C-alpha positions in Angstrom: 160.4 129.0 80.5 160.7 125.2 80.1 161.2 124.9 83.8 157.9 126.9 84.5 156.0 124.5 82.1 157.4 121.5 83.9 156.3 122.9 87.2 152.8 123.6 85.8 152.6 120.0 84.4 153.7 118.5 87.7 151.2 120.5 89.7 148.3 119.6 87.3 149.3 115.9 87.4 149.5 116.0 91.2 146.0 117.7 91.4 144.5 115.2 89.0 146.0 112.4 91.3 144.5 113.8 94.3 141.1 114.0 92.6 141.3 110.5 91.6 142.3 109.4 95.2 139.6 111.5 96.7 136.8 110.0 94.4 138.2 106.4 94.6 136.0 103.9 96.6 138.1 101.4 98.3 135.9 98.4 98.0 136.9 95.1 99.6 137.7 92.7 96.7 135.1 89.8 96.4 132.9 91.1 99.2 129.1 92.2 98.7 128.3 95.4 100.3 125.7 93.7 102.5 128.3 91.4 103.8 130.1 94.3 105.4 129.5 96.0 108.7 130.5 99.6 109.8 133.6 99.2 112.1 134.7 102.8 112.2 134.1 102.9 116.0 135.7 99.4 116.6 138.9 98.9 118.5 142.0 98.7 116.4 144.6 96.1 117.5 148.4 96.4 117.2 148.5 94.2 114.1 146.1 96.5 112.2 143.0 94.3 112.8 139.7 95.5 114.3 137.6 93.8 117.0 133.9 93.7 116.0 131.7 92.1 118.8 134.5 89.7 119.6 135.4 88.9 116.2 138.8 90.0 114.8 138.6 91.4 111.4 141.9 91.4 109.5 143.1 94.5 107.8 142.9 93.0 104.4 139.2 92.7 105.0 138.5 96.2 105.6 137.9 99.1 103.1 137.2 102.8 103.3 133.7 103.6 101.9 132.4 107.0 101.0 129.1 105.7 99.9 126.3 103.3 100.7 124.2 101.1 98.4 120.6 102.3 98.4 117.4 101.7 96.3 117.3 100.7 92.9 121.0 99.6 93.1 122.2 103.2 93.3 125.1 104.3 95.2 124.4 107.3 97.5 127.3 109.4 98.8 127.8 109.0 102.5 130.3 110.2 105.2 133.6 108.3 104.7 133.6 105.3 107.1 135.4 102.0 107.5 133.7 98.7 106.8 134.8 95.1 107.4 133.8 92.1 105.4 132.6 90.1 108.4 130.8 87.4 106.6 134.0 86.0 105.0 135.3 85.3 108.7 132.2 83.7 110.0 129.0 82.5 108.2 126.2 85.1 108.3 122.4 84.6 108.7 120.2 87.6 107.6 117.1 88.2 109.7 114.6 90.8 108.5 113.9 94.0 110.3 110.5 95.7 110.0 110.8 99.1 108.3 109.3 100.7 111.3 112.1 99.3 113.5 115.0 100.1 111.2 117.4 103.0 112.3 118.9 103.8 108.9 121.4 106.4 110.3 123.0 103.7 112.6 122.3 100.7 110.4 120.6 98.7 113.1 117.3 97.4 114.1 115.6 98.5 117.2 113.1 95.6 117.7 115.1 94.0 120.5 115.3 90.7 118.8 119.0 90.1 119.8 118.1 90.3 123.5 115.3 87.8 122.9 117.6 85.4 121.0 120.2 85.5 124.0 117.5 84.4 126.1 116.3 81.6 123.9 119.7 80.5 122.5 118.4 78.6 119.6 120.1 75.7 117.8 119.8 74.8 114.2 120.5 71.7 112.0 123.5 72.3 109.8 124.8 70.0 107.0 128.4 69.9 106.8 130.5 69.3 103.6 130.9 65.7 104.2 126.9 65.4 104.3 126.6 64.8 108.0 124.1 66.9 110.0 125.0 68.5 113.3 123.3 70.9 115.6 124.8 74.4 115.7 124.2 77.4 117.8 122.7 80.3 116.0 124.5 83.1 118.2 127.9 81.3 118.6 128.4 79.6 115.2 126.9 82.3 113.1 126.8 86.0 112.7 123.2 87.4 112.7 122.9 90.3 110.4 119.9 92.4 110.3 118.4 93.7 107.0 115.2 95.7 106.6 112.2 94.5 104.6 111.4 96.2 101.2 108.6 97.1 99.0 107.2 94.1 97.1 109.1 91.3 99.0 108.2 87.8 98.0 107.6 85.6 101.1 107.9 81.8 100.9 107.8 79.0 103.5 109.4 75.7 103.0 111.8 73.2 104.5 115.3 74.0 104.1 119.1 72.7 104.2 121.4 75.0 106.1 125.1 74.5 105.2 127.9 75.3 107.4 129.0 78.3 105.1 125.5 79.9 105.9 124.0 79.1 102.5 120.3 78.1 102.8 118.7 75.9 100.3 114.9 75.6 100.2 113.8 72.1 99.5 110.5 72.8 97.7 109.3 71.9 94.1 112.1 74.2 92.9 115.2 74.3 94.9 115.9 78.0 95.7 119.0 79.5 97.3 118.5 82.2 99.9 120.6 85.0 98.5 122.9 87.0 100.7 120.6 90.0 100.7 117.3 88.0 101.4 116.3 87.6 104.9 114.3 85.3 107.4 111.1 86.3 109.3 112.0 88.4 112.3 110.2 86.0 114.6 111.6 82.9 112.8 113.4 81.7 116.0 111.6 83.4 118.8 108.4 81.6 117.7 110.3 78.1 118.0 109.7 77.3 114.3 112.8 75.9 113.0 111.6 72.9 111.1 110.9 75.2 108.1 112.0 78.8 107.3 109.8 81.8 106.4 111.9 84.1 104.2 111.4 87.4 102.3 113.0 87.4 98.8 113.7 90.9 97.7 112.4 91.3 94.0 115.6 93.3 93.4 118.4 94.6 95.6 117.2 97.5 97.7 114.2 98.1 95.4 111.8 100.6 96.9 108.7 102.3 95.9 109.7 105.6 94.4 108.1 108.8 95.9 105.9 110.9 93.7 107.8 113.9 92.5 105.8 117.0 91.9 106.3 119.2 88.7 107.6 122.8 89.5 104.8 124.9 90.9 102.4 121.9 91.5 103.1 121.8 95.2 102.2 125.5 95.6 99.0 125.0 93.7 98.1 122.2 96.0 98.8 124.1 99.1 96.6 126.9 97.7 93.8 124.5 97.2 94.2 123.3 100.8 93.7 127.1 101.8 90.6 127.4 99.6 89.2 124.1 101.1 89.6 125.4 104.6 88.0 128.8 103.7 85.1 126.8 102.2 84.7 124.9 105.5 84.8 128.2 107.4 82.0 129.7 105.2 79.7 126.7 105.6 80.4 126.7 109.4 79.7 130.4 109.6 76.4 130.6 107.4 73.5 129.1 109.3 71.5 128.4 106.1 74.2 126.1 104.7 74.3 124.0 107.9 71.3 121.8 106.7 71.7 118.0 106.4 73.4 118.1 103.1 75.8 121.1 104.3 76.7 119.1 107.4 77.6 116.0 105.3 79.6 118.1 103.0 81.4 119.8 105.8 82.6 116.4 107.2 83.7 115.3 103.6 85.7 118.6 103.1 87.4 118.1 106.6 88.4 114.4 105.9 89.6 115.4 102.5 91.6 118.4 103.9 93.3 116.2 106.4 93.8 113.4 103.9 95.5 115.6 101.3 97.5 117.5 104.0 98.9 114.3 105.0 99.7 113.4 101.4 101.7 116.6 101.0 103.7 116.0 104.2 104.3 112.2 103.6 107.8 112.7 102.2 109.1 114.4 105.3 111.1 112.2 107.9 108.9 110.4 110.2 109.9 109.1 113.7 110.0 105.2 113.7 107.7 105.1 116.7 105.0 106.9 114.6 105.3 104.6 111.5 102.7 102.0 112.1 100.3 104.7 113.5 100.8 106.9 110.4 99.8 103.8 108.2 96.6 103.4 110.2 95.8 107.1 110.1 96.0 107.3 106.4 93.8 104.1 105.9 91.2 105.6 108.2 91.1 109.1 106.5 91.1 107.4 103.0 87.9 105.3 103.8 86.3 108.1 105.8 86.5 110.4 102.6 84.9 107.7 100.6 82.3 107.0 103.2 81.2 110.7 103.6 81.0 110.9 99.7 78.6 107.8 99.8 76.6 109.5 102.6 76.2 112.6 100.6 75.1 110.5 97.5 72.6 108.7 99.5 71.1 112.0 101.0 70.8 113.5 97.5 69.2 110.3 96.0 66.9 110.2 99.1 65.9 113.8 98.6 64.8 113.0 95.0 62.9 109.9 95.7 61.4 110.3 99.1 57.8 111.5 99.5 58.5 113.1 102.9 61.6 115.2 102.4 61.7 116.7 105.9 65.0 116.3 107.5 65.0 114.1 110.5 67.0 115.1 113.5 68.4 111.5 113.6 69.4 111.6 109.9 72.7 113.2 110.4 73.5 110.9 113.4 72.7 107.9 111.1 75.0 109.3 108.4 77.8 109.9 110.9 77.5 106.4 112.4 77.8 105.0 108.9 80.5 107.4 107.7 82.8 107.1 110.9 82.0 103.6 111.7 82.9 102.2 108.2 86.5 103.5 108.2 86.8 102.5 111.9 85.9 98.9 111.1 88.1 98.8 107.8 91.0 100.2 109.8 90.4 98.1 112.9 90.5 94.9 111.1 94.1 95.1 109.8 95.1 96.7 113.0 93.9 93.8 115.2 95.4 91.3 112.7 98.7 93.0 112.8 98.7 92.9 116.6 97.6 89.4 117.0 99.5 87.6 114.2 102.4 90.1 113.4 105.0 87.7 115.3 103.7 84.4 114.0 105.5 83.2 110.9 102.7 80.8 110.1 100.3 83.6 109.4 102.6 85.7 107.2 100.3 85.4 104.2 97.5 87.3 106.0 99.4 89.8 108.2 98.6 93.4 106.6 102.2 94.3 107.8 101.7 98.0 108.4 105.1 99.2 108.9 106.9 96.0 107.4 107.9 97.3 104.0 106.9 101.0 104.6 104.6 103.0 106.7 101.7 101.5 104.9 100.2 98.0 104.1 102.2 95.4 102.6 101.8 95.8 98.8 101.0 92.1 98.2 98.0 92.3 100.6 96.7 95.9 99.7 94.0 94.2 97.4 92.2 92.6 100.4 92.5 95.5 102.8 92.4 98.5 100.5 91.4 97.8 96.9 88.4 95.6 97.5 86.7 97.9 100.1 87.4 100.8 98.0 85.8 99.1 94.9 82.6 98.4 97.1 82.3 101.9 98.3 83.0 103.4 94.8 80.5 101.0 93.2 77.7 101.9 95.6 78.5 105.6 95.3 78.3 105.3 91.5 75.1 103.5 91.6 73.5 106.1 93.7 74.8 108.9 91.6 73.3 107.3 88.5 70.0 106.6 90.3 69.9 110.3 91.4 70.9 111.5 87.8 68.0 109.3 86.4 65.6 110.6 89.0 66.7 114.2 88.3 66.0 113.8 84.6 62.7 112.1 85.1 61.6 115.0 87.5 62.8 117.5 84.9 60.9 115.9 82.2 57.8 115.6 84.4 57.9 119.5 85.2 58.3 120.1 81.4 55.3 117.9 80.8 53.2 119.8 83.4 54.4 123.2 82.0 53.4 122.2 78.5 49.9 121.2 79.7 49.5 124.3 81.6 50.5 126.3 78.5 48.1 124.5 76.3 45.3 125.0 79.0 46.0 128.7 79.1 45.9 128.8 75.2 42.6 126.9 75.1 41.0 129.3 77.7 42.2 132.4 75.8 40.5 131.0 72.6 37.3 130.2 74.3 37.1 133.8 75.7 37.6 135.1 72.2 
């Protein structure tokens, strides 16, 4: 009996030990997660070290990880893989990678920067421990680490002091250290700008915009609303009497609304990196097209109440179409052109919309100029026309009531005179 209990206790203890070993995270002591690289596929040497791009990583600087550090400082379970603390062997310099170029599954940037740097072979001024300044090669004397931009990055430009251990000190009004998980502008070196650095300071480690989560059943109701919206469009297209000027404007508004909300329902799905920037331009265009057609309808209603000649001109719909499609094209084209002209210029980072930098959308810090301000103008115009239309509607209704009362009094007077 006692032997059976002992066997059971030993078995439970062994099982508990296996569970602990399975869930343990073999982190590398004194090494930040972003100072490590995935060396699972690297060559292992006879002494237990690993070769990573010509750098020997000793075994004591390696660790088995079954997680990655993700947004909001959370740890996400991941396939078990081996990582090496490369930045304790050689100083690292982090260069930003645009969100649209970041291959998360392989932890690499696809913008081709490393090939460009190998052609340029840039040198930097480095301050040694004894205070002397020497020129060091970026690719030979440092390890270039890529890290993607994040939502609400704070960008600064200033002169700097680069130390031999890779630490960067910005020499502005307030001396600021470039933290290990902050990064430099991706075109910092290819643009030839080395006297000052343009860097992105992450507001918090891996902080990202949280996706909108729907309540249970909400998504089904939204899909049903899309179905009924599509049916309404079909009815307006089928019934000839509904295809007047107001009906045509209403059809265009419903089509843009259908496309916009359909996109919003699908935005959480995985999107190919090649379509990231195009996706951002597409949603901006649909958003402003929806507001423009709403403004066109408001103007058409206001004109119908105030115009003496209410006959529909054959050119009216063409005029509304020119406005409703031209406005979003202009408001989308401006950031599109600025992105393609100034995207690679660190000197213009303050004005670059950066569609595809932090996410497949505008940079949050510049959304006021490219989204909020134009939206406020369109909404203000639409509200003004709505109020004017309402005032005219009330005025016409009061006038009709006044004429009706006068007609009623005239009939009563005629009846009395006949009596």
